[in-house]
C-alpha positions as CSV (number, residue, x, y, z in Angstrom):
1,Q,26.5,-117.6,-38.9
2,V,25.0,-115.5,-41.7
3,Q,24.2,-111.8,-40.9
4,L,22.1,-109.4,-42.8
5,V,22.4,-105.6,-42.5
6,E,19.9,-103.2,-44.0
7,S,20.6,-99.5,-45.0
8,G,18.9,-96.7,-46.8
9,G,15.8,-96.1,-44.7
10,G,14.7,-92.6,-43.7
11,L,12.1,-89.9,-44.3
12,A,10.5,-89.4,-47.6
13,Q,7.6,-87.2,-48.8
14,P,4.5,-88.8,-50.4
15,G,5.4,-89.5,-54.0
16,G,9.0,-89.6,-53.2
17,S,11.6,-92.4,-53.5
18,L,13.9,-94.3,-51.2
19,R,16.3,-97.2,-52.0
20,L,16.9,-99.8,-49.3
21,S,19.9,-102.1,-49.5
22,C,20.7,-105.3,-47.6
23,A,24.1,-107.0,-47.4
24,A,24.6,-110.6,-46.3
25,S,27.8,-111.7,-44.8
26,G,29.3,-114.9,-43.2
27,S,30.2,-118.3,-44.4
28,I,27.7,-118.3,-47.2
29,R,27.7,-121.1,-49.7
30,S,24.6,-120.2,-51.5
31,I,21.5,-118.0,-51.1
32,T,18.2,-119.4,-52.4
33,V,15.8,-116.5,-51.6
34,M,16.2,-112.9,-50.6
35,D,13.2,-110.8,-49.7
36,W,11.8,-107.8,-47.9
37,Y,9.1,-107.7,-45.2
38,R,7.8,-104.7,-43.3
39,Q,5.9,-104.2,-40.0
40,G,3.9,-101.0,-39.5
41,S,3.3,-99.4,-36.2
42,G,0.6,-101.3,-34.3
43,K,0.8,-104.3,-36.6
44,K,1.3,-107.6,-35.0
45,E,3.0,-109.4,-37.9
46,R,5.5,-108.6,-40.6
47,E,4.0,-108.2,-44.0
48,F,5.6,-109.7,-47.2
49,V,6.8,-107.0,-49.6
50,A,8.9,-108.4,-52.3
51,R,11.0,-111.5,-53.1
52,V,13.7,-112.5,-55.6
53,R,14.5,-116.1,-56.3
54,G,16.8,-116.8,-59.2
55,R,15.5,-114.6,-62.0
56,S,11.9,-114.7,-60.6
57,T,10.5,-111.8,-58.6
58,R,7.2,-111.5,-56.6
59,Y,5.5,-108.5,-55.1
60,E,2.8,-107.8,-52.6
61,D,-0.2,-106.3,-54.5
62,S,0.0,-102.8,-52.9
63,V,3.6,-102.3,-54.0
64,K,3.4,-103.7,-57.6
65,G,4.4,-101.0,-60.1
66,R,6.0,-98.9,-57.4
67,F,8.7,-101.1,-55.8
68,T,11.4,-103.0,-57.6
69,I,13.6,-105.7,-56.0
70,S,17.0,-106.5,-57.4
71,R,19.8,-108.8,-56.3
72,D,23.5,-108.9,-56.9
73,N,24.5,-112.6,-56.6
74,A,28.2,-111.9,-56.6
75,E,28.0,-109.5,-53.7
76,N,25.2,-111.2,-51.8
77,T,23.1,-108.1,-51.7
78,V,19.5,-107.2,-52.4
79,D,18.0,-103.8,-53.0
80,L,14.5,-102.5,-52.9
81,Q,13.8,-99.4,-55.0
82,M,10.7,-97.7,-53.7
83,N,9.0,-95.1,-55.8
84,N,5.8,-93.1,-55.5
85,L,5.9,-93.7,-51.8
86,K,2.6,-93.5,-49.8
87,P,2.1,-92.8,-46.1
88,E,0.9,-96.4,-45.7
89,D,4.3,-97.6,-46.7
90,T,5.6,-96.3,-43.4
91,A,7.1,-99.2,-41.5
92,V,10.2,-100.9,-40.3
93,Y,11.6,-102.9,-43.3
94,Y,13.3,-106.2,-42.8
95,C,15.6,-108.1,-45.1
96,H,15.4,-111.9,-45.0
97,A,17.4,-114.6,-46.7
98,N,17.7,-118.3,-46.7
99,G,20.2,-120.7,-48.2
100,L,23.2,-122.8,-47.2
101,D,26.2,-121.7,-45.1
102,S,29.2,-123.7,-43.9
103,R,27.1,-125.4,-41.2
104,G,24.0,-126.2,-43.4
105,P,20.7,-124.5,-44.1
106,F,20.3,-120.9,-42.7
107,N,17.4,-118.6,-42.3
108,A,18.4,-115.1,-41.4
109,W,16.8,-111.7,-40.7
110,G,18.3,-108.2,-40.5
111,P,17.6,-105.9,-37.6
112,G,15.4,-103.6,-39.7
113,T,15.5,-100.1,-41.1
114,N,12.9,-97.4,-40.6
115,V,11.0,-95.9,-43.5
116,T,8.7,-92.9,-42.8
117,V,6.6,-91.4,-45.5
118,S,5.1,-88.1,-44.4
119,S,4.7,-84.5,-45.6
């Protein structure tokens, strides 16, 4: 079973930066997509933030130019560099990945890491 663990959350001031990391472990054969979602307080659903697939990246409009997603294929990790943070970026951030493990296709989520942007 593939497991994802996020790290790097915390408190930042508006305009500040944080870097989130996510590590995948287990009997992984290949990872197709790694991405980040977030869920703000009071929000019913998780919101897409950023995705990396191969050499292609995609971002939600509100984070374009501020967030950068990067992946280390050898280590099965994905990072999210968040700059110029805004209070509306406050949320629980979740790492997600899909691909193939020893039993077949997998679709995994991490437990989430809190990000608070406040002065």
